[in-house]
C-alpha positions as CSV (number, residue, x, y, z in Angstrom):
1,M,-16.3,18.5,-87.2
2,S,-15.9,15.9,-89.9
3,R,-18.7,13.9,-91.4
4,A,-20.7,11.6,-89.1
5,G,-19.2,8.4,-90.5
6,N,-15.7,9.7,-90.5
7,L,-14.9,10.9,-87.0
8,K,-11.4,12.0,-86.1
9,V,-9.7,11.7,-82.8
10,L,-10.2,15.5,-82.3
11,D,-14.0,15.0,-82.7
12,Y,-14.0,12.4,-80.0
13,F,-11.9,14.6,-77.7
14,Q,-14.3,17.5,-78.1
15,M,-17.3,15.3,-77.3
16,V,-15.6,13.9,-74.2
17,S,-14.3,17.2,-73.0
18,S,-17.8,18.8,-73.4
19,V,-19.3,16.1,-71.2
20,L,-16.5,16.6,-68.7
21,F,-17.0,20.4,-68.7
22,L,-20.7,19.9,-67.8
23,L,-19.9,17.4,-65.1
24,L,-17.1,19.5,-63.6
25,G,-19.4,22.6,-63.5
26,L,-22.1,20.6,-61.7
27,L,-19.5,19.1,-59.3
28,I,-18.2,22.6,-58.5
29,L,-21.7,23.9,-57.9
30,L,-22.7,21.1,-55.7
31,R,-19.6,21.2,-53.6
32,S,-19.9,24.9,-53.2
33,L,-23.5,24.7,-52.1
34,S,-22.4,22.4,-49.2
35,L,-19.7,24.9,-48.1
36,K,-20.1,28.5,-49.0
37,L,-21.5,29.9,-52.2
38,T,-19.5,32.9,-53.5
39,P,-20.0,34.9,-56.7
40,L,-16.7,33.6,-58.1
41,V,-17.6,30.0,-57.5
42,L,-21.1,30.6,-59.0
43,L,-19.6,32.3,-62.1
44,V,-17.0,29.5,-62.7
45,S,-19.4,26.7,-62.2
46,L,-22.1,28.2,-64.4
47,G,-19.4,29.0,-67.0
48,F,-18.4,25.4,-67.2
49,I,-22.0,24.2,-67.3
50,L,-23.0,26.6,-70.0
51,L,-19.8,25.9,-72.1
52,G,-20.3,22.1,-71.9
53,A,-24.0,22.4,-72.7
54,Y,-23.4,24.7,-75.6
55,R,-20.8,22.4,-77.1
56,L,-23.0,19.4,-76.6
57,V,-25.9,21.2,-78.4
58,L,-23.6,22.0,-81.3
59,I,-22.5,18.4,-81.5
60,Y,-26.2,17.3,-81.5
61,F,-27.1,19.7,-84.3
62,H,-24.1,18.7,-86.3
63,F,-25.0,15.0,-86.2
64,R,-28.7,15.8,-86.8
65,S,-27.8,17.8,-90.0
66,Q,-25.6,14.9,-91.2
67,R,-28.5,12.5,-91.0
68,K,-30.7,14.6,-93.3
């Protein structure tokens, strides 16, 4: 990522896609709980949730290190 004051379009795309990964994973998990929970659905939904959360944590630490 670039500096906090100098964000590029790719930085914004990564932030938005990270939030969407997290939301998509939660949506898949909630929809599968109402139907039938299979190991594949659980693996895919948790994968999206963990990937989105991991990327959001990296973004948070990046901005936190830029402030110091």
